[in-house]
N, C-alpha and C positions, 0 to 999 in steps of 0.2 A: 386674510381679510385686510383690505387697505382702507384707511380713513380718508374721507374727502374733506378738505379744509377750504372753506370759502374765503375769498380775498377780504371780504369785509371783516371777517373774524381776526385777520392779521393786521388790519389797518389801525394805526395808533389813533387814539382820540385826540382831538385838538387840546392843547394845554394852554391855560391862562396863567401867567405869572403875576404874583403880587409884588409890591414894591420891595420887600426884603429879598425875594427871589431875584428880582432885577438887579439889585445891588450886588448880590453874589455872582450872578451870571456875567454882568458887564464890568464888575469890579469898579463901580462908581459909588459915590456917596449918595445918600438919600436926597440931599438938596440938589445935587447935579442931575439925578434922575428926574425930579420934579421940574427942574429948569428945562431939560430937554423935552419933557412933555408939554410945558407951557409954550415952548418955541415951535412946537409942531414937528419936531424931529423924531420923536418916539411916540407912535400911536398907541393909545390906550382906550379901553372901554370902562364904563362905570358899572359896577355891580353893587347895588345898595349904596353904601358909603365908601366902598373900596374901589381903587383903580387897579385894573389888570391889563396886561399886555400879552398878546398872542405870540406864539413861537414865530409866526411870520413877521410880526411887527419888530421883534428882536432881530431877526435875520435882515430885515430891511434897514434897520438902524445901523447894524454893523456894515452893511453894504454901502450905506451913505458915508460912514466914516472912512471906509476904504477908498471910495471915490474921491472924497475930499483930500485924502492923503496923496492920491495920484496926481491931482491937479496942483498940489503944492510943490511938486518936484521941479 
């Protein structure tokens, strides 16, 4: 007997990172994270009183940093 696995069952749920998570992931201080958010470089959403950033927002921020590093060469 073979099991049928639907693709949706394997798709990971979108993840939202809070500020302490972002500090760990990006290895930046809390104040730098908030500075990047205020500058519009790191997109976040507000959930209640908390700020959260999606995985995509983190990837986009890293891509922005890489692009800026390329142009500085």
